[in-house]
C-alpha positions as CSV (number, residue, x, y, z in Angstrom):
1,X,-186.3,55.9,270.7
2,X,-187.8,59.4,269.4
3,X,-191.0,58.6,271.4
4,X,-189.0,58.4,274.6
5,X,-187.1,61.4,273.8
6,X,-190.2,63.4,273.2
7,X,-191.8,62.2,276.4
8,X,-188.6,63.4,278.4
9,X,-188.7,66.8,276.8
10,X,-192.5,67.3,277.6
11,X,-191.9,66.1,281.2
12,X,-189.0,68.6,281.5
13,X,-191.2,71.4,279.9
14,X,-194.1,70.8,282.3
15,X,-191.7,70.8,285.2
16,X,-190.2,74.2,284.1
17,X,-193.8,75.5,283.7
18,X,-194.8,74.3,287.4
19,X,-191.7,75.9,288.7
20,X,-192.3,79.2,287.1
21,X,-195.9,79.1,288.3
22,X,-194.6,78.5,292.2
23,X,-192.0,81.2,291.7
24,X,-194.9,83.9,291.0
25,X,-196.3,86.6,293.2
26,X,-199.7,85.4,293.2
27,X,-199.0,81.6,293.8
28,X,-200.5,80.0,296.7
29,X,-196.8,79.1,297.8
30,X,-196.1,82.8,298.1
31,X,-199.2,84.6,299.6
32,X,-199.6,88.2,298.3
33,X,-200.0,90.0,301.5
34,X,-197.6,92.7,302.2
35,X,-197.7,96.0,303.9
36,X,-195.6,98.9,303.4
37,X,-196.0,102.6,304.1
38,X,-194.5,105.6,302.3
39,X,-194.8,109.3,302.3
40,X,-194.7,111.1,299.0
41,X,-193.9,115.1,298.5
42,X,-196.0,115.2,295.4
43,X,-199.4,114.2,293.8
44,X,-197.6,111.5,291.5
45,X,-199.8,108.9,292.8
46,X,-202.7,107.4,290.9
47,X,-205.6,109.4,290.2
48,X,-203.8,112.8,291.5
49,X,-203.9,111.2,295.1
50,X,-207.3,112.2,296.5
51,X,-208.5,114.7,293.9
52,X,-209.9,116.5,296.9
53,X,-206.5,117.4,298.7
54,X,-204.6,120.3,298.6
55,X,-201.5,120.6,296.3
56,X,-199.1,120.9,299.2
57,X,-200.6,117.8,300.9
58,X,-198.4,115.0,302.0
59,X,-200.1,111.7,300.6
60,X,-199.1,108.7,302.7
61,X,-199.7,105.3,301.1
62,X,-200.3,101.7,302.6
63,X,-200.4,98.9,299.9
64,X,-201.1,95.4,300.2
65,X,-203.7,92.9,299.6
66,X,-206.9,92.9,301.8
67,X,-209.7,91.1,300.6
68,X,-213.0,89.1,301.1
69,X,-214.5,86.4,299.1
70,X,-218.2,85.5,299.3
71,X,-219.7,82.9,296.9
72,X,-218.4,83.8,293.5
73,X,-217.4,87.5,294.3
74,X,-214.2,88.5,295.5
75,X,-213.6,92.3,296.8
76,X,-209.8,93.2,297.2
77,X,-208.3,96.6,298.4
78,X,-204.9,96.9,297.2
79,X,-203.9,100.4,298.1
80,X,-205.0,103.1,300.7
81,X,-204.0,106.9,300.3
82,X,-204.3,109.5,303.1
83,X,-203.9,113.2,302.9
84,X,-205.3,115.6,305.3
85,X,-207.7,113.1,306.8
86,X,-209.2,112.4,303.4
87,X,-209.1,108.5,302.4
88,X,-209.2,106.9,299.1
89,X,-209.2,103.2,298.7
90,X,-208.0,101.3,295.4
91,X,-210.5,98.5,295.1
92,X,-211.0,95.5,292.7
93,X,-214.2,93.1,292.4
94,X,-213.7,89.9,290.8
95,X,-216.7,88.0,289.7
96,X,-215.9,84.3,288.9
97,X,-219.6,83.3,288.2
98,X,-221.5,82.8,284.8
99,X,-223.8,85.9,285.4
100,X,-223.1,89.7,285.7
101,X,-223.3,91.1,289.2
102,X,-223.9,94.8,290.0
103,X,-222.3,96.5,292.9
104,X,-223.8,99.9,293.3
105,X,-221.9,103.1,294.6
106,X,-224.8,104.0,296.6
107,X,-224.2,100.5,298.5
108,X,-220.7,101.4,299.6
109,X,-220.1,102.0,303.0
110,X,-217.1,102.2,305.3
111,X,-216.8,101.6,309.0
112,X,-213.8,102.8,311.3
113,X,-212.6,100.8,314.1
114,X,-214.1,103.4,316.2
115,X,-217.6,102.5,314.9
116,X,-218.1,105.5,312.8
117,X,-219.7,105.1,309.4
118,X,-218.6,107.1,306.2
119,X,-220.2,107.4,302.8
120,X,-218.4,107.2,299.5
121,X,-220.9,108.7,297.0
122,X,-217.8,110.7,295.2
123,X,-216.1,107.3,294.5
124,X,-215.3,106.4,290.9
125,X,-216.9,103.0,290.6
126,X,-218.5,101.2,287.9
127,X,-221.4,99.1,289.1
128,X,-221.7,96.2,286.8
129,X,-219.1,93.3,287.0
130,X,-219.5,90.9,284.2
131,X,-219.4,87.2,284.3
132,X,-215.7,86.0,284.6
133,X,-214.1,89.1,285.0
134,X,-212.8,92.0,287.3
135,X,-213.3,95.8,287.5
136,X,-211.5,98.3,289.4
137,X,-212.1,101.7,291.0
138,X,-211.5,104.0,293.7
139,X,-213.7,104.4,296.8
140,X,-213.3,107.9,298.4
141,X,-214.8,108.9,301.8
142,X,-216.9,111.8,301.6
143,X,-215.9,113.0,305.1
144,X,-212.4,113.3,306.8
145,X,-211.5,110.6,309.2
146,X,-212.0,111.0,313.1
147,X,-209.0,111.0,315.3
148,X,-207.5,107.9,316.5
149,X,-208.8,105.8,313.6
150,X,-206.5,102.8,312.8
151,X,-208.4,100.7,310.3
152,X,-211.4,100.2,308.0
153,X,-214.2,98.0,307.0
154,X,-215.5,98.3,303.4
155,X,-218.9,97.0,302.7
156,X,-220.3,96.7,299.6
157,X,-224.0,96.0,300.0
158,X,-227.2,95.8,297.7
159,X,-225.2,93.4,295.4
160,X,-227.6,92.2,292.8
161,X,-227.3,89.3,290.3
162,X,-228.2,85.6,289.8
163,X,-225.0,84.5,291.9
164,X,-224.8,87.5,294.2
165,X,-223.5,86.5,297.7
166,X,-226.3,85.6,300.1
167,X,-227.4,88.5,301.9
168,X,-226.2,90.7,299.0
169,X,-223.2,92.0,300.9
170,X,-219.5,91.5,301.2
171,X,-217.3,93.2,303.8
172,X,-213.3,93.5,303.8
173,X,-212.2,94.3,307.3
174,X,-208.9,95.2,308.9
175,X,-207.8,97.6,305.9
176,X,-204.9,99.5,307.8
177,X,-204.4,103.1,307.5
178,X,-201.1,104.7,306.7
179,X,-199.0,106.1,309.5
């Protein structure tokens, strides 16, 4: 009788865990792709907005989950900040492999939907991503965006490591700009 009661308690506990997992934001049952746009009057956003903007600049923000996975590497953009034509992307790289990968800052490029390319040398990005972990940073475009740009494609090229993606590049396309 005690054994049946124990089994029933374990089954109920497992059902509770399953229900909790399915109700979470990152569950496959609830895709984590939402986009919102807000306008801030101050620089209370992470990293003091774009570090390159004037103090009176309005900072526009788009948040969501824009990502691409190639092999065992996933690149995700979760936030885009725009102020005075300057853009800052908040990026996370997740390495699911058993070996370190390196994503050098000089291998970062951004292409807008009008086919103009921007560099990101002033980014705050650590290149190495250890095995089984994630690293986050910011990609700041060195030039102001041209008029009429609606979306960006972020590319990490020159990725190295034992399990680096074939072709050593990952691109995240369709990253919307704040309006």
